[in-house]
Residue, then its C-alpha position, 0 to 999 in steps of 0.5 A: x758687364x763681365x771682366x773681358x768686356x771691360x778689358x775690351x772696353x778699356x783697351x779700346x779707349x785707350x787706343x781711341x785715346x793715346x793709340x796714335x802716339x803710343x801704340x799698344x801700350x795704349x790698349x794695354x793700360x786701357x785695359x789696366x785702368x778699365x779693370x781697376x774698378x771691379x777690384x772691390x771685390x778684393x775687399x770681400x776677403x774683410x767683409x762679411x757677406x752683407x758688407x760684401x753685397x753692399x759695398x759691391x759697385x760701390x765707391x770703385x764705380x762712382x765718378x769721383x773715384x775716376x777723377x781721384x784715380x786718374x791722376x794717380x794712374x797717369x803719374x805712374x804710368x809716366x814714371x814707369x815709361x820715364x817720359x819717353x812715352x806720352x806725357x803725365x797729363x796724356x796718360x792720366x787723360x787715358x786713365x780717366x776715360x778708361x776708368x769712367x767708361x767702366x761703371x757707365x757700362x755696368x750702369x746698363x745692366x740690372x746690379x745697380x751701380x752706384x755712380x754717384x757715391x759718396x753724394x748718393x747712394x742711388x744705383x743706377x741700373x737701365x736693365x736692358x743688357x745681361x751682364x754677359x752678352x757675347x754679341x755685344x763683346x766679341x765683334x768688339x773683341x776682334x776689331x780691336x785685335x786686328x787694330x792692334x795688329x797694324x802700325x800705330x801710325x796706320x789710319x787703319x788701325x784707328x779706323x777698325x778700333x772706331x768701327x768695334x766702338x761704333x759697332x758695340x755701342x749701336x748694339x747698346x742703343x739697340x738693346x735700349x730699344x728691346x727693352x722699350x718694346x719688351x716693357x709695352x708688350x708685358x704693359x699691355x699683356x698685363x692690362x689685358x689679363x687684369x692684373x693690378x699692378x703697381x709697378x713693373x720692371x724688364x730685364x734681358x735672360x742670360x747671354x741674349x737680348x731676345x727673350x725678356x723676363x718681367x717682374x710685376x709687382x701686385x699689392x700682395x705679390x708678383x707676376x712673373x713672365x717671359x716674352x720673346x721678341x720673335x715670338x707673339x706678344x698675345x701669347x704671354x702667360x704670368x706666374x704668380x709668386x707671393x710677397x710674404x712681406x708679412x713676415x718681415x714685419x716689424x723689422x724694417x728698422x733692422x739694418x740686415x733687412x733695410x740693406x736687403x730691401x735697398x739691394x734689391x730695389x724691393x723686388x723680393x719674396x720671402x719664405x721660410x724653411x724651418x728656423x730660416x727666412x729666405x730671401x729671394x731677390x726676383x731680378x734675377x729671375x728663376x731656374x725653372x719658372x717656365x711653368x708653376x712649380x711647387x719648387x721654384x729655384x732662384x737665381x738670387x736667394x740669401x739666408x738671413x739669419x738671426x744672433x740674439x734674436x736679431x737679423x744679423x747676416x746673410x748667407x748666399x744660397x747656390x742654386x742647383x745645377x740640376x735646376x737648369x737640366x737638359x729639359x729646362x736648357x731646351x725650354x730656354x732654347x725654344x722660348x728665345x726663338x719664340x715657341 
């Protein structure tokens, strides 16, 4: 999830663990610990783009990291306060829960979180909530802020914070139910339209949980479709995008190609422009995919370049903002409302 949401979650967890004893110091340090896993972005300054892509949500988002980092943070916080507020074990407990809930929350989004690193590089991604969802974050934040204005020994402080945690958790369960409905609707639509689908995956579109995006894999391409929970499930249409995976035939053992396949979970299409290979990660959709476009603008596209005749690295393209112009935004809003 986005940084603001992770700060709010870490702070609320810190408050739940130790707020009654140490007051606002608990959400403060909960917020700090809840942010630490995302410091993996600092490694980007020392890596090329492919290395940064691979390491994102890697070791710092693992359960092992939370277990190892918790006693370190517990010791540091305890020393900062010189033992006046909370014991070392209590601070370590706060640190652990604030650290570990960060990657757990990230697992519900699309990118993929290496929760079990270093024992496995499997990337957990439930794909049921967009990385920025105001409906999840804003109420959660309000309840936490209200709680922090109250005395630490006030029972209403715990009630407000607990209510925020319950509401955010309930919304998360609701997004899972929404995804299950979207999965069913897309599966039925593909079957009715006679698509030869080998697998499919669904994702919420930006900033909401009403409009869903589907990528369905056929032997030679992908079917892209949208469905709003407020719309008619009988009116789903799909856009076909060819895989063009033959463009990397014989390159399966190449390190760059292998890692890009791993990152995109196989949901990618290829094209060439001049001497450049373009790798489109379809999990994040297109900016202009409401109707068939002669020049589709993908949200995640990587230029794969060669050195000495071998694929050696990537450059991420930035999609043009003009692709999401006033007309596209109006269409997006209409689609969300099921129009």
